[in-house]
Structures are given as structure tokens and as C-alpha cells.
Biopython code that builds the backbone (N, CA, C, O; Angstrom):
import numpy as np
from Bio.PDB.StructureBuilder import StructureBuilder

atoms = [
    (1, "MET", "N", (4.469, 2.297, -32.409)),
    (1, "MET", "CA", (5.589, 2.882, -31.151)),
    (1, "MET", "C", (4.201, 3.589, -30.122)),
    (1, "MET", "O", (4.340, 3.277, -28.939)),
    (2, "LYS", "N", (3.438, 4.116, -30.293)),
    (2, "LYS", "CA", (1.930, 4.439, -29.738)),
    (2, "LYS", "C", (1.583, 3.737, -28.974)),
    (2, "LYS", "O", (1.251, 4.132, -27.856)),
    (3, "LYS", "N", (1.535, 1.907, -29.488)),
    (3, "LYS", "CA", (0.559, 1.563, -28.687)),
    (3, "LYS", "C", (1.290, 0.678, -27.250)),
    (3, "LYS", "O", (0.946, 0.204, -26.167)),
    (4, "ILE", "N", (2.683, 0.876, -28.235)),
    (4, "ILE", "CA", (3.535, 0.061, -27.101)),
    (4, "ILE", "C", (3.438, 1.255, -25.555)),
    (4, "ILE", "O", (3.224, 1.008, -24.368)),
    (5, "ALA", "N", (3.708, 2.562, -26.293)),
    (5, "ALA", "CA", (3.357, 3.535, -25.202)),
    (5, "ALA", "C", (2.405, 3.469, -23.970)),
    (5, "ALA", "O", (2.636, 3.333, -22.768)),
    (6, "LEU", "N", (0.953, 3.649, -24.874)),
    (6, "LEU", "CA", (-0.218, 2.750, -24.220)),
    (6, "LEU", "C", (-0.576, 1.998, -23.175)),
    (6, "LEU", "O", (-1.056, 2.289, -22.080)),
    (7, "VAL", "N", (-0.119, 0.483, -23.924)),
    (7, "VAL", "CA", (-0.056, -0.382, -23.009)),
    (7, "VAL", "C", (1.067, -0.431, -22.055)),
    (7, "VAL", "O", (0.740, -1.045, -21.039)),
    (8, "LEU", "N", (2.330, 0.024, -22.031)),
    (8, "LEU", "CA", (2.968, 0.794, -20.507)),
    (8, "LEU", "C", (2.515, 1.858, -19.852)),
    (8, "LEU", "O", (2.766, 1.915, -18.648)),
    (9, "LEU", "N", (1.982, 2.611, -20.289)),
    (9, "LEU", "CA", (1.307, 3.488, -19.543)),
    (9, "LEU", "C", (-0.110, 2.879, -18.754)),
    (9, "LEU", "O", (-0.468, 3.360, -17.679)),
    (10, "MET", "N", (-0.744, 1.942, -19.319)),
    (10, "MET", "CA", (-1.482, 1.019, -18.377)),
    (10, "MET", "C", (-0.881, 0.035, -17.281)),
    (10, "MET", "O", (-0.572, 0.120, -16.093)),
    (11, "LEU", "N", (-0.874, -0.547, -17.869)),
    (11, "LEU", "CA", (0.256, -1.394, -17.162)),
    (11, "LEU", "C", (0.855, -0.645, -16.095)),
    (11, "LEU", "O", (0.317, -0.997, -15.045)),
    (12, "SER", "N", (1.773, 0.274, -15.888)),
    (12, "SER", "CA", (2.456, 1.349, -14.610)),
    (12, "SER", "C", (0.753, 1.647, -13.270)),
    (12, "SER", "O", (0.608, 1.526, -12.053)),
    (13, "LEU", "N", (-0.350, 2.139, -14.663)),
    (13, "LEU", "CA", (-1.698, 3.041, -13.464)),
    (13, "LEU", "C", (-1.870, 1.172, -12.819)),
    (13, "LEU", "O", (-1.499, 1.034, -11.654)),
    (14, "VAL", "N", (-2.417, -0.195, -13.572)),
    (14, "VAL", "CA", (-2.943, -1.072, -12.213)),
    (14, "VAL", "C", (-1.721, -0.956, -11.720)),
    (14, "VAL", "O", (-1.959, -0.459, -10.619)),
    (15, "GLY", "N", (0.020, -1.141, -11.827)),
    (15, "GLY", "CA", (0.998, -1.896, -10.377)),
    (15, "GLY", "C", (0.472, 0.112, -9.412)),
    (15, "GLY", "O", (0.525, 0.014, -8.186)),
    (16, "LEU", "N", (0.179, 1.162, -9.776)),
    (16, "LEU", "CA", (0.331, 1.807, -8.840)),
    (16, "LEU", "C", (-1.357, 1.614, -7.766)),
    (16, "LEU", "O", (-1.650, 1.713, -6.574)),
    (17, "THR", "N", (-2.047, 1.317, -8.988)),
    (17, "THR", "CA", (-3.713, 1.125, -8.276)),
    (17, "THR", "C", (-3.475, -0.008, -7.089)),
    (17, "THR", "O", (-3.610, 0.150, -5.876)),
    (18, "ALA", "N", (-3.017, -1.388, -7.928)),
    (18, "ALA", "CA", (-3.078, -2.684, -6.613)),
    (18, "ALA", "C", (-2.404, -1.946, -5.107)),
    (18, "ALA", "O", (-2.885, -1.760, -3.989)),
    (19, "CYS", "N", (-0.685, -1.571, -5.902)),
    (19, "CYS", "CA", (0.081, -1.406, -4.223)),
    (19, "CYS", "C", (-1.101, -0.745, -3.192)),
    (19, "CYS", "O", (-1.390, -1.055, -2.036)),
    (20, "ASN", "N", (-1.748, 0.454, -4.233)),
    (20, "ASN", "CA", (-2.368, 1.356, -2.599)),
    (20, "ASN", "C", (-3.306, 0.708, -2.298)),
    (20, "ASN", "O", (-3.812, 1.169, -1.275)),
    (21, "THR", "N", (-4.184, -0.764, -2.935)),
    (21, "THR", "CA", (-5.228, -1.101, -2.650)),
    (21, "THR", "C", (-4.533, -2.599, -1.570)),
    (21, "THR", "O", (-5.184, -2.931, -0.579)),
    (22, "LEU", "N", (-3.622, -3.122, -1.816)),
    (22, "LEU", "CA", (-2.593, -4.091, -1.209)),
    (22, "LEU", "C", (-2.417, -2.647, 0.383)),
    (22, "LEU", "O", (-3.263, -2.695, 1.276)),
    (23, "LYS", "N", (-1.481, -1.757, 0.436)),
    (23, "LYS", "CA", (-1.173, -1.028, 1.254)),
    (23, "LYS", "C", (-2.083, -0.528, 2.373)),
    (23, "LYS", "O", (-1.805, -0.361, 3.561)),
    (24, "GLY", "N", (-3.464, -0.286, 1.597)),
    (24, "GLY", "CA", (-5.081, -0.635, 2.412)),
    (24, "GLY", "C", (-5.715, -1.619, 3.163)),
    (24, "GLY", "O", (-6.191, -1.457, 4.287)),
    (25, "VAL", "N", (-5.704, -2.921, 2.333)),
    (25, "VAL", "CA", (-5.689, -3.985, 3.134)),
    (25, "VAL", "C", (-4.858, -4.346, 4.856)),
    (25, "VAL", "O", (-5.109, -4.980, 5.881)),
    (26, "GLY", "N", (-3.722, -3.421, 4.265)),
    (26, "GLY", "CA", (-2.391, -4.147, 5.789)),
    (26, "GLY", "C", (-3.432, -3.114, 5.993)),
    (26, "GLY", "O", (-4.612, -3.430, 5.846)),
    (27, "GLN", "N", (-3.134, -2.040, 6.283)),
    (27, "GLN", "CA", (-3.668, -1.033, 7.110)),
    (27, "GLN", "C", (-4.961, -1.343, 8.033)),
    (27, "GLN", "O", (-5.156, -0.873, 9.154)),
    (28, "ASP", "N", (-5.629, -2.049, 7.473)),
    (28, "ASP", "CA", (-7.061, -1.949, 7.810)),
    (28, "ASP", "C", (-6.813, -3.952, 8.513)),
    (28, "ASP", "O", (-7.309, -4.191, 9.615)),
    (29, "LEU", "N", (-6.043, -5.160, 7.734)),
    (29, "LEU", "CA", (-5.582, -5.857, 9.082)),
    (29, "LEU", "C", (-5.097, -5.144, 9.989)),
    (29, "LEU", "O", (-5.922, -4.883, 10.866)),
    (30, "GLN", "N", (-3.939, -4.653, 10.166)),
    (30, "GLN", "CA", (-3.457, -4.508, 11.427)),
    (30, "GLN", "C", (-4.095, -3.348, 12.519)),
    (30, "GLN", "O", (-3.518, -3.134, 13.585)),
    (31, "LYS", "N", (-5.257, -2.677, 12.163)),
    (31, "LYS", "CA", (-6.110, -2.342, 13.049)),
    (31, "LYS", "C", (-6.879, -2.994, 13.563)),
    (31, "LYS", "O", (-7.333, -2.678, 14.663)),
    (32, "ALA", "N", (-7.331, -4.330, 12.780)),
    (32, "ALA", "CA", (-8.210, -5.170, 13.699)),
    (32, "ALA", "C", (-7.586, -5.812, 14.296)),
    (32, "ALA", "O", (-8.174, -6.254, 15.283)),
    (33, "GLY", "N", (-6.041, -6.288, 14.123)),
    (33, "GLY", "CA", (-5.520, -6.307, 14.740)),
    (33, "GLY", "C", (-5.613, -5.897, 15.821)),
    (33, "GLY", "O", (-6.400, -6.635, 16.413)),
    (34, "GLU", "N", (-5.065, -4.689, 16.818)),
    (34, "GLU", "CA", (-5.047, -3.895, 17.454)),
    (34, "GLU", "C", (-6.209, -3.988, 18.062)),
    (34, "GLU", "O", (-6.129, -3.645, 19.241)),
    (35, "LYS", "N", (-7.671, -4.447, 17.591)),
    (35, "LYS", "CA", (-8.155, -3.990, 18.359)),
    (35, "LYS", "C", (-8.662, -5.232, 19.422)),
    (35, "LYS", "O", (-9.159, -5.149, 20.545)),
    (36, "ILE", "N", (-8.304, -6.471, 18.542)),
    (36, "ILE", "CA", (-8.396, -7.925, 18.933)),
    (36, "ILE", "C", (-7.375, -7.858, 20.255)),
    (36, "ILE", "O", (-7.991, -8.202, 21.264)),
    (37, "GLU", "N", (-5.750, -7.451, 20.571)),
    (37, "GLU", "CA", (-5.296, -7.812, 20.758)),
    (37, "GLU", "C", (-5.937, -6.434, 22.635)),
    (37, "GLU", "O", (-5.822, -6.726, 23.825)),
    (38, "ASP", "N", (-6.401, -5.380, 22.137)),
    (38, "ASP", "CA", (-7.521, -4.634, 22.668)),
    (38, "ASP", "C", (-8.267, -5.792, 24.181)),
    (38, "ASP", "O", (-8.012, -6.149, 25.331)),
    (39, "ALA", "N", (-9.137, -5.923, 23.243)),
    (39, "ALA", "CA", (-10.096, -6.565, 23.801)),
    (39, "ALA", "C", (-9.512, -7.812, 24.597)),
    (39, "ALA", "O", (-10.015, -8.314, 25.603)),
    (40, "ALA", "N", (-8.450, -8.178, 24.005)),
    (40, "ALA", "CA", (-7.775, -9.634, 25.267)),
    (40, "ALA", "C", (-6.962, -8.705, 26.327)),
    (40, "ALA", "O", (-7.082, -9.247, 27.426)),
    (41, "LYS", "N", (-6.595, -8.147, 26.376)),
    (41, "LYS", "CA", (-5.951, -7.328, 27.529)),
    (41, "LYS", "C", (-7.380, -6.874, 28.350)),
    (41, "LYS", "O", (-7.154, -6.966, 29.557)),
    (42, "LYS", "N", (-8.251, -6.587, 28.187)),
    (42, "LYS", "CA", (-9.239, -6.126, 28.972)),
    (42, "LYS", "C", (-9.842, -7.439, 30.130)),
    (42, "LYS", "O", (-10.293, -7.395, 31.275)),
    (43, "LYS", "N", (-9.542, -8.687, 29.036)),
    (43, "LYS", "CA", (-10.500, -10.039, 29.933)),
    (43, "LYS", "C", (-9.718, -10.260, 30.762)),
    (43, "LYS", "O", (-9.945, -11.121, 31.612)),
]
sb = StructureBuilder()
sb.init_structure("model")
sb.init_model(0)
sb.init_chain("A")
sb.init_seg("    ")
for serial, (resi, resn, name, xyz) in enumerate(atoms, 1):
    if name == "N":
        sb.init_residue(resn, " ", resi, " ")
    sb.init_atom(name, np.array(xyz, "f"), 0.0, 1.0, " ", f" {name:<3s}", serial, name[0])
structure = sb.get_structure()
């Protein structure tokens, strides 16, 4: 029973880490897109 609980805990931690990583990537891409948009507006 302890092994199952440990595996579930580890999987949930990996899942939370992946969500935060993907959220960060999305924010970075959004900022890059805004900078490109601003540069296009200046021309």
C-alpha cells in the first residue's frame, strides 16, 4: 500500500511541475509575440 501511495505522490508532483513548465512556456511565447507585434507596428 505504501508503494502505491508513493507512486501516486510522485506522479502528481511530476504532473504539477509539467503544468507550471507549460504555463511558463506559454507566457514566454506570448511576450515574444507582443514584441514582434510592437516591432511590426513601428514600421
